[in-house]
VOVEXKOL-382418 format. One line per field, with one value per residue (C-alpha): residue number from 1; y, z, x. Coordinates in pm, whole numbers, plus 50000, padded with zeros to 5 digits. Example, Ala and Ser with C-alpha at 12.3 -4.5 7.8 and 13.67 -1.06 7.14 Angstrom:
resi: c(1 2);
py: c(49550 49894);
pz: c(50780 50714);
px: c(51230 51367);
// end
This chain:
resi: c(1 2 3 4 5 6 7 8 9 10 11 12 13 14 15 16 17 18 19 20 21 22 23 24 25 26 27 28 29 30 31 32 33 34 35 36 37 38 39 40 41 42 43 44 45 46 47 48 49 50 51 52 53 54 55 56 57 58 59 60 61 62 63 64 65 66 67 68 69 70 71 72 73 74 75 76 77 78 79 80 81 82 83 84 85 86 87 88 89 90 91 92 93 94 95 96 97 98 99 100 101 102 103 104 105 106 107 108 109 110 111 112 113 114 115 116 117 118 119 120 121 122 123 124 125 126 127 128 129 130 131 132 133 134 135 136 137 138 139 140 141 142 143 144 145 146 147 148 149 150 151 152 153 154 155 156 157 158 159 160 161 162 163 164);
py: c(51943 51672 51591 51664 51491 51764 52048 51875 51808 52177 52287 52042 52138 52511 52454 52241 52506 52776 52563 52475 52843 52930 52670 52758 53126 53054 52964 53263 53373 53154 53231 53282 53583 53738 53644 53848 54135 54095 54144 53798 53857 54004 53717 53904 53984 53633 53481 53714 53623 53255 53285 53439 53175 52900 53020 53027 52676 52536 52705 52542 52203 52264 52353 52036 51835 51989 51890 51535 51499 51628 51891 52092 52361 52634 52568 52562 52888 53069 52937 53034 53388 53439 53300 53519 53827 53754 53700 54023 54214 54065 54127 54483 54557 54421 54638 54955 54966 54753 54877 54527 54644 54337 54144 54331 54169 54508 54567 54893 55053 55374 55395 55617 55397 55086 55232 55313 54964 54808 54995 54884 54523 54587 54729 54408 54219 54442 54381 54006 54028 54175 53836 53642 53740 53668 53317 53269 53364 53158 53450 53373 53316 53601 53851 53720 53739 54101 54185 54016 54207 54536 54458 54371 54706 54888 54710 54783 55153 55155 54991 55233 55532 55380 55365 55730);
pz: c(95418 95198 94905 94554 94285 94029 94266 94380 94019 93932 94233 94144 93776 93845 94112 93872 93602 93836 93926 93561 93461 93750 93645 93276 93346 93511 93174 93009 92696 92770 92622 92973 93025 92713 92847 93162 92951 93091 92907 92811 93003 93321 93561 93883 93770 93634 93968 94156 93935 93963 94343 94349 94111 94309 94635 94472 94332 94667 94837 94595 94661 95035 94993 94790 95059 95331 95136 95077 95448 95523 95767 95924 95680 95946 96002 95629 95571 95857 95758 95395 95482 95734 95497 95213 95436 95560 95207 95095 95376 95290 94915 94972 95215 94972 94689 94885 95143 95002 94642 94494 94191 93995 94204 94023 93707 93532 93382 93420 93693 93826 94194 94296 94127 94268 94617 94576 94440 94731 94977 94784 94831 95204 95201 95038 95331 95572 95377 95397 95775 95786 95670 95962 96209 95947 95902 96275 96356 96062 95912 95627 95289 95133 95377 95298 94924 94951 95154 94896 94609 94796 94869 94504 94398 94656 94538 94171 94250 94463 94188 93928 94146 94219 93846 93795);
px: c(12539 12406 12632 12509 12709 12643 12731 13049 13147 13101 13309 13586 13580 13600 13868 14071 14026 14158 14459 14525 14513 14743 14998 14970 15029 15364 15520 15684 15496 15191 14850 14709 14932 14783 14438 14510 14641 14993 15316 15449 15774 15618 15693 15604 15250 15201 15308 15074 14777 14870 14873 14525 14388 14558 14401 14058 14108 14221 13925 13684 13843 13809 13442 13382 13562 13342 13032 13157 13240 12890 13009 12724 12614 12625 12996 13069 12879 13057 13398 13345 13237 13517 13783 13655 13656 14008 14140 13969 14139 14478 14442 14316 14600 14859 14725 14644 14923 15205 15149 15120 14918 15024 14769 14492 14361 14364 14709 14900 14689 14842 14936 14641 14381 14546 14527 14157 14086 14274 14055 13746 13859 13902 13548 13428 13576 13385 13062 13126 13160 12808 12679 12828 12553 12289 12425 12483 12124 11995 11807 11569 11736 11537 11692 12041 11970 11852 12164 12384 12221 12258 12623 12682 12538 12754 13068 12995 12955 13271 13477 13337 13434 13775 13850 13753);
// end
């Protein structure tokens, strides 16, 4: 991948923002907890949200590092998709099976809705895996874009039905 100063700067800025929000939300009574819709004294939910934001921030830093090191784009694309799918599976499993509803950004979700949302996240991971062969075979970008738009529509419908 050829490095683009503007693109790298955006990745680093968003990654730093995610990490800053994660750290800020660890303080009891912080404004970021109110931003999430959490109770100011709910430390478990704040830690869970901070962990998710921290993982996203670290992932963005890793992506920026891969671009700076000019790793082959095919490797970066595959690794990004596989890591995203794996993290989706883990997050969905934690919410659906282990009842870790505090990982959801929606506060006070009942157990049944949380379970459905967890399985939707696992489904997102499955949809992401569908892109691996497309990237591996270097399919035209238009085909990947159409697949991504169709997946986005599917996920939006699944989340809407999960909240019902």
